[in-house]
C-alpha positions in Angstrom: 19.3 8.6 16.2 20.8 12.1 16.6 23.4 13.4 14.1 25.2 16.7 14.0 26.7 17.4 10.6 29.2 19.9 9.2 32.2 19.7 6.9 33.0 17.5 3.9 31.8 14.1 2.9 33.0 12.8 -0.5 32.1 9.2 -1.5 32.8 7.1 -4.6 35.3 9.5 -6.0 37.8 6.9 -7.3 35.4 4.2 -8.5 31.9 3.7 -9.7 30.6 4.4 -6.1 27.5 2.2 -6.3 25.3 2.8 -3.3 27.9 5.2 -1.8 25.5 7.4 0.1 27.0 10.4 1.9 25.0 10.2 5.1 22.5 7.4 6.0 20.7 7.7 9.3 17.7 5.5 10.2 15.6 3.9 12.9 13.8 0.7 11.9 11.3 -1.2 13.9 11.6 -5.0 13.8 9.2 -7.1 11.8 6.6 -9.2 13.5 6.9 -12.9 13.4 4.7 -15.1 11.2 2.0 -17.1 13.0 2.5 -20.8 13.0 0.7 -23.0 10.5 -1.6 -25.8 11.6 -2.3 -29.1 9.8 -4.8 -31.6 11.1 -6.1 -34.8 9.5 -8.1 -37.7 10.7 -9.8 -40.9 9.4 -12.4 -42.9 11.2 -15.2 -45.5 11.2 -18.6 -43.9 11.0 -17.3 -40.4 12.0 -14.2 -38.3 11.8 -13.5 -34.8 12.7 -10.6 -32.3 12.3 -10.0 -28.7 13.5 -7.0 -26.5 12.7 -6.3 -23.0 14.0 -3.5 -20.9 12.4 -1.4 -18.8 14.8 -1.6 -15.0 14.9 1.1 -12.9 13.4 3.2 -10.7 15.7 3.1 -6.9 15.6 5.8 -4.8 14.0 7.9 -2.5 16.2 7.8 1.2 15.9 10.6 3.3 14.3 12.2 5.9 16.6 13.3 9.5 16.3 15.8 10.5 13.6 17.2 14.0 13.9 19.8 15.9 11.9 21.4 19.0 13.4 23.5 21.7 11.7 27.1 21.8 12.9 28.2 24.2 10.2 28.0 24.3 6.5 28.3 20.9 4.8 29.9 19.9 1.5 28.6 16.5 0.3 29.6 15.0 -3.0 28.6 11.4 -4.0 29.4 9.5 -7.2 27.7 6.4 -8.5 24.2 4.9 -8.9 21.8 4.6 -6.0 23.9 7.0 -3.9 21.8 9.6 -2.1 23.5 12.6 -0.6 21.7 12.6 2.7 19.2 9.9 3.5 17.2 10.0 6.8 14.3 7.7 7.6 12.2 6.2 10.4 10.4 3.0 9.4 7.9 0.9 11.3 8.3 -2.9 11.1 5.9 -4.9 9.1 3.3 -7.0 10.9 3.7 -10.8 10.6 1.3 -12.8 8.5 -1.2 -15.1 10.2 -0.6 -18.8 10.0 -2.3 -21.1 7.6 -4.8 -23.8 8.7 -5.3 -27.1 6.8 -8.0 -29.5 8.0 -9.0 -32.8 6.4 -11.1 -35.8 7.5 -12.4 -39.0 6.0 -14.7 -41.7 7.2 -16.5 -44.9 6.1 -19.2 -47.2 7.5 -22.8 -48.2 7.3 -23.4 -44.5 8.0 -20.6 -42.0 7.9 -19.9 -38.3 8.4 -17.1 -35.8 8.8 -16.7 -32.4 10.3 -13.7 -30.2 9.3 -13.0 -26.7 10.5 -10.1 -24.6 9.4 -9.5 -21.0 10.7 -6.5 -19.0 9.4 -4.6 -16.8 11.9 -5.0 -13.0 11.9 -2.1 -10.8 10.8 -0.1 -8.6 13.1 -0.3 -4.8 13.0 2.4 -2.7 11.4 4.6 -0.5 13.5 4.5 3.2 13.3 7.1 5.3 11.6 8.8 7.7 14.0 9.5 11.4 13.8 12.1 12.7 11.4 13.5 16.1 12.0 16.1 18.2 10.1 16.3 21.2 12.4 13.9 22.7 14.9 10.3 22.3 15.8 7.3 23.9 13.9 4.2 25.4 15.5 1.2 23.1 15.6 -0.6 25.2 12.9 2.0 27.0 10.8 1.0 29.8 8.5 2.5 30.9 5.2 2.1 34.5 6.3 3.6 34.0 9.8 7.1 34.3 11.0 8.2 30.8 11.8 11.9 31.1 12.7 12.5 27.3 13.1 16.1 26.1 13.8 18.0 25.3 10.6 19.0 21.7 10.3 21.2 21.7 7.2 23.1 24.2 5.1 25.7 23.9 2.4 25.8 21.9 -0.8 24.9 18.4 -2.0 25.9 17.0 -5.4 25.0 13.6 -6.8 25.8 12.3 -10.3 24.5 8.8 -10.5 21.1 7.2 -11.4 18.5 7.0 -8.7 20.6 9.4 -6.5 18.4 11.9 -4.7 20.0 14.9 -3.1 18.3 14.9 0.3 15.7 12.4 1.2 13.8 12.5 4.5 10.9 10.2 5.3 8.8 8.4 7.9 7.1 5.2 6.8 4.6 3.1 8.7 5.0 -0.7 8.5 2.6 -2.8 6.4 -0.1 -4.8 8.2 0.3 -8.6 8.1 -1.9 -10.7 5.9 -4.5 -13.1 7.2 -3.7 -16.8 7.0 -5.1 -19.2 4.3 -7.7 -21.7 5.4 -8.4 -25.1 3.7 -11.1 -27.5 5.0 -12.2 -30.7 3.3 -14.1 -33.9 4.2 -14.9 -37.1 2.4 -17.1 -40.0 3.4 -18.5 -43.3 2.0 -21.4 -45.4 3.4 -24.0 -48.0 2.7 -26.9 -46.0 4.2 -26.1 -42.3 4.5 -23.2 -39.9 4.3 -22.9 -36.3 5.5 -19.9 -34.0 5.3 -19.7 -30.5 6.9 -16.6 -28.3 6.0 -16.1 -24.8 7.3 -13.2 -22.6 6.3 -12.5 -19.1 7.7 -9.7 -17.0 6.4 -7.7 -14.9 8.9 -8.2 -11.2 9.0 -5.5 -8.8 7.8 -4.1 -6.3 10.2 -3.9 -2.5 10.1 -0.9 -0.7 8.6 1.2 1.6 10.8 1.0 5.4 10.6 3.7 7.5 9.2 5.3 9.9 11.6 5.8 13.7 11.5 8.6 14.9 9.1 10.0 18.4 9.5 12.8 19.8 7.4 14.5 23.2 7.7 17.2 24.1 5.2 19.3 27.2 5.3 21.3 28.5 2.4 21.6 25.2 0.5 22.5 24.3 -3.1 21.4 20.8 -4.3 22.4 19.4 -7.7 21.6 16.0 -9.1 23.0 15.1 -12.5 21.5 11.9 -13.7 18.1 10.3 -14.4 15.5 9.4 -11.7 17.3 11.7 -9.2 15.1 14.1 -7.4 16.7 17.1 -5.7 14.7 17.1 -2.4 12.1 14.6 -1.2 10.3 15.0 2.2 7.4 12.6 2.9 5.4 10.6 5.4 3.7 7.5 4.2 1.3 5.2 6.0 1.7 1.5 5.8 -0.6 -0.6 3.6 -3.3 -2.6 5.3 -3.0 -6.4 5.4 -5.0 -8.6 3.0 -7.6 -11.0 4.3 -6.8 -14.6 4.2 -8.4 -16.8 1.5 -10.3 -20.0 2.1 -11.1 -23.2 0.3 -13.8 -25.6 1.6 -14.8 -28.8 -0.1 -16.9 -32.0 0.5 -17.1 -35.4 -1.2 -19.8 -37.9 -0.3 -20.7 -41.3 -1.8 -23.4 -43.6 -0.5 -25.6 -46.4 -1.7 -28.5 -44.6 0.1 -28.3 -40.9 0.6 -25.4 -38.5 0.5 -25.1 -34.8 1.4 -22.5 -32.1 1.9 -22.5 -28.7 3.5 -19.5 -26.5 2.7 -19.1 -22.9 4.0 -16.2 -20.6 3.2 -15.7 -17.0 4.4 -12.7 -15.1 3.2 -10.9 -13.0 5.8 -11.5 -9.3 6.1 -8.7 -6.9 5.2 -7.6 -4.0 7.4 -7.1 -0.3 6.7 -3.9 1.4 5.7 -2.2 3.7 8.1 -2.4 7.5 7.9 0.5 9.5 6.5 2.0 11.9 9.0 2.2 15.7 9.1 4.9 17.1 6.8 6.5 20.6 7.3 9.3 22.1 5.1 11.0 25.4 5.0 14.0 26.2 2.7 16.1 29.3 2.6 18.0 30.8 -0.3 20.0 28.6 -2.6 19.3 26.6 -5.8 18.0 23.1 -6.4 19.0 21.8 -9.8 18.2 18.5 -11.5 19.8 17.7 -14.8 18.3 14.3 -15.5 21.0 13.2 -17.9 21.5 9.7 -19.2 25.1 8.4 -18.8 26.4 11.4 -16.8 29.2 11.3 -14.3 30.4 7.9 -13.1 27.2 5.9 -14.1 27.2 2.8 -16.1 27.1 3.1 -19.9 23.6 3.8 -21.2 23.4 0.8 -23.6 22.9 -1.3 -20.5 19.7 0.6 -19.9 18.0 0.5 -23.4 14.6 1.6 -22.1 15.8 4.5 -20.0 15.0 8.0 -21.1 16.3 11.3 -20.1 14.7 13.0 -17.1 12.3 11.8 -14.4 14.1 14.0 -12.0 11.8 16.4 -10.2 13.2 19.3 -8.2 11.2 19.2 -4.9 8.6 16.7 -3.7 6.8 17.3 -0.3 3.9 14.9 0.5 1.8 13.0 3.0 0.4 9.8 1.6 -2.1 7.4 3.3 -1.5 3.7 3.0 -3.8 1.7 0.8 -6.3 -0.6 2.3 -5.8 -4.4 2.0 -7.9 -6.6 -0.3 -10.4 -9.0 1.1 -9.7 -12.7 0.9 -11.4 -14.9 -1.7 -13.6 -17.8 -0.9 -14.1 -21.1 -2.8 -16.7 -23.6 -1.7 -17.4 -26.8 -3.6 -19.1 -30.1 -3.1 -19.8 -33.4 -4.9 -22.4 -35.9 -3.8 -23.4 -39.3 -5.3 -26.2 -41.5 -3.8 -28.0 -44.6 -4.9 -31.3 -43.0 -3.7 -30.7 -39.3 -3.0 -27.9 -36.7 -3.1 -27.8 -33.0 -2.1 -25.3 -30.2 -1.5 -25.4 -26.8 0.1 -22.4 -24.5 -0.7 -21.9 -21.0 0.7 -19.0 -18.7 -0.3 -18.5 -15.2 1.2 -15.7 -12.9 0.0 -13.9 -10.9 2.6 -14.3 -7.1 2.9 -11.6 -4.7 1.8 -9.8 -2.4 4.1 -10.2 1.4 4.2 -7.4 3.7 2.8 -5.4 5.8 5.2 -5.6 9.6 5.3 -3.0 11.9 3.9 -2.3 14.5 6.6 -1.6 18.3 6.4 1.4 19.4 4.3 3.1 22.8 4.8 5.9 24.0 2.5 7.4 27.5 2.6 10.2 27.4 0.0 12.8 30.1 -0.6 15.0 28.1 -3.0 15.3 28.6 -6.7 14.4 25.4 -8.6 15.6 24.4 -12.0 14.9 21.1 -13.8 16.5 20.5 -17.2 14.9 17.4 -18.6 11.5 15.8 -19.4 9.1 14.4 -16.8 10.8 16.6 -14.2 8.4 18.8 -12.3 9.7 21.8 -10.4 7.8 21.7 -7.1 5.1 19.1 -6.1 3.4 19.6 -2.7 0.5 17.2 -2.0 -1.7 15.3 0.5 -3.1 12.1 -0.9 -5.5 9.6 0.7 -4.8 5.9 0.2 -7.1 3.8 -2.0 -9.7 1.6 -0.5 -9.1 -2.2 -0.7 -11.1 -4.4 -3.1 -13.6 -7.0 -1.8 -12.7 -10.7 -2.3 -14.3 -12.8 -4.9 -16.5 -15.8 -4.2 -17.0 -19.1 -6.1 -19.7 -21.5 -4.9 -20.3 -24.7 -7.0 -21.7 -28.2 -6.6 -22.4 -31.4 -8.5 -24.9 -34.1 -7.3 -26.3 -37.2 -8.8 -28.7 -40.0 -7.5 -30.8 -42.9 -8.7 -34.0 -41.1 -7.5 -33.6 -37.5 -6.6 -30.8 -34.9 -6.5 -30.6 -31.2 -5.6 -28.2 -28.4 -4.8 -28.2 -24.9 -3.3 -25.3 -22.7 -4.1 -24.9 -19.2 -2.6 -22.0 -16.8 -3.3 -21.6 -13.2 -2.2 -18.6 -11.1 -3.2 -16.8 -9.0 -0.6 -17.5 -5.3 -0.1 -14.9 -2.8 -1.3 -13.9 -0.2 1.3 -13.6 3.6 1.1 -10.5 5.6 0.3 -8.7 7.9 2.7 -9.1 11.7 2.7 -6.6 14.3 1.4 -5.9 17.0 3.9 -5.0 20.7 4.0 -2.1 21.8 1.7 -0.3 25.1 2.1 2.6 25.9 -0.3 4.6 29.0 -1.2 7.6 29.6 -3.4 9.7 32.8 -3.1 12.4 31.8 -5.6 12.3 31.4 -9.4 11.1 28.1 -10.9 12.4 26.9 -14.3 11.4 23.7 -16.0 13.0 23.1 -19.4 11.5 19.8 -20.5 8.2 18.3 -21.5 5.6 17.0 -19.0 7.2 19.2 -16.3 4.8 21.4 -14.4 6.6 24.2 -12.6 4.5 24.3 -9.4 1.8 21.9 -8.3 -0.1 22.0 -5.0 -2.9 19.5 -4.6 -5.1 17.6 -2.1 -6.5 14.2 -3.4 -9.0 11.9 -1.8 -8.4 8.2 -2.2 -10.6 6.1 -4.5 -13.0 3.5 -3.3 -12.2 -0.2 -3.7 -14.0 -2.5 -6.1 -16.6 -5.0 -4.9 -15.7 -8.6 -5.3 -17.3 -10.7 -8.1 -19.3 -13.9 -7.5 -19.6 -17.1 -9.5 -22.2 -19.8 -8.6 -23.3 -22.9 -10.3 -24.8 -26.3 -9.8 -25.2 -29.5 -11.8 -27.8 -32.1 -10.8 -28.9 -35.5 -12.2 -31.5 -37.9 -10.9 -33.5 -40.9 -12.0 -36.8 -39.3 -11.0 -36.1 -35.6 -10.2 -33.2 -33.2 -10.1 -32.7 -29.5 -9.6 -30.3 -26.8 -8.5 -30.6 -23.3 -7.2 -27.7 -20.8 -7.5 -27.7 -17.3 -6.2 -24.7 -15.0 -6.7 -24.4 -11.4 -5.5 -21.4 -9.1 -6.4 -20.0 -7.1 -3.6 -20.7 -3.4 -3.1 -18.0 -1.0 -4.2 -16.4 1.4 -1.7 -16.8 5.2 -1.8 -14.1 7.7 -2.7 -13.1 10.2 0.0 -12.9 13.9 0.0 -10.0 16.3 -0.6 -9.3 19.5 1.4 -8.3 23.1 0.9 -5.3 24.0 -1.1 -3.3 27.3 -1.1 -0.5 28.0 -3.6 1.5 31.2 -3.5 4.4 32.2 -5.7 6.5 35.4 -5.5 9.2 34.5 -8.0 9.4 34.1 -11.8 8.1 30.9 -13.4 9.4 29.7 -16.8 8.5 26.4 -18.5 9.4 24.8 -21.8 12.8 26.4 -22.2 14.7 23.4 -23.6 13.5 23.5 -27.3 10.5 24.3 -29.5 9.0 20.8 -29.2 8.6 21.1 -25.4 4.9 20.6 -24.4 2.5 19.8 -21.6 4.4 21.9 -18.9 2.0 24.2 -17.1 3.2 26.9 -14.9 0.9 26.5 -11.8 -1.5 23.7 -11.0 -3.6 24.0 -7.8 -6.3 21.4 -7.3 -8.6 19.6 -4.9 -9.8 16.3 -6.2 -12.2 13.9 -4.5 -11.5 10.2 -4.9 -13.2 8.0 -7.5 -16.5 6.5 -6.4 -17.5 9.7 -4.7 -16.2 12.9 -6.3 -16.0 15.4 -3.5 -13.4 18.0 -3.9 -13.3 21.2 -1.8 -13.8 24.4 -3.7 -11.5 26.4 -1.4 -8.5 26.6 -3.7 -6.3 29.7 -3.5 -3.5 30.5 -6.0 -1.6 33.8 -5.9 1.3 34.9 -8.0 
């Protein structure tokens, strides 16, 4: 998608203008298809067996290049809620989910037995977000002190006055990975002499999220004004897709016999996959002013009584970020069995929770801003530049239980292990400078924030095990449960923040609070706190 823009675009001027975006340019990959489900069931004399395999989900398609070129100064004015001035995006398609698998069997006879196996299908991978460009190319390693001279992609003015109406929004987003398919396996048998059921369920694995593409924005002399709540002036971001969750599994057995009865049930939740990395983000702005008013009920928006919980503000000036996708969660596992025998009865149940997926990395972020930035309401930061690693996925929980009773002896063994949580993604190098003035008038509105944050590790899955036995002569049960190991947080990287203009915060009234001037930080993710001490802040 290649657009050259200049001149006037006015939308929603005579009505409420709902979703009347000025320019909307996008490339979107198709979503992957869902794997087919499978159901199998059987019944037989003496023995019966059943196997089901869920189909694999299809991969999502990649988003393509989206480019905006300057054809002259532009004048864009949009009225109404959810009406962005300029909206550019490349989005990878989501991966398809794996198909479910249901397997059941029953048998009866002098001796009887069943075998059931259910395997959920794996999810499909998410497509990658493509490159989004507003203007020319950047060098591979841009420097705040260097002379970049990239080609300008937009200049002029943008005005929005509705709720949720960003001025200019450019993003690349990776598609989410497909989830693994659910698995259910169960067998039942009845006999005069002996019965045995074996049930095995395996959840499908989740698939990886797609990576966000490179996003580069170069603005010339540009004024951006947003008048209503939840309306950021400028957003430039690349976001990795979330990893797919592992498929869950349920396995069960029921045996009844005048002699001896036994069940073996095994369930293994599917493993999740990792989130995609966010892409590299580069931004340069020239002179001009970015203003957010954050007003309730301004312009042509609906009357504020229809939004009783809405408060003034939540309209940052500039957000530039690369964010890794979160890892998927491991599938849970439930294994259970019941056995009854005239002489003897026994069960073995094993449940294993699936492993969580790793978080994607936030990539390098470069922002050299020449604009003045003014925010007039609460919860409206001036400039936020950050690289954030995605959080690691949680391990799946496990439940393993049994009940057995017999005229002579009965026993059960139950084992459950929670899935392991995975590590978070890393935050990468952040370089940010502001040559213009920054004014934030409300509370909770930091003027200039530059930060690199590592993703937190996922939690380990819990485990529940239990057995109940009864016998005329002897009975017993052994239950072992182990919780899953938690994942480690990941590291952050170096941060540089330079300001050459004046900074003012808390100008609205005497009650304004919690609005620092400059925040520069490198923070390791929870589970392993490992920030990088190379933080540079210059004013």
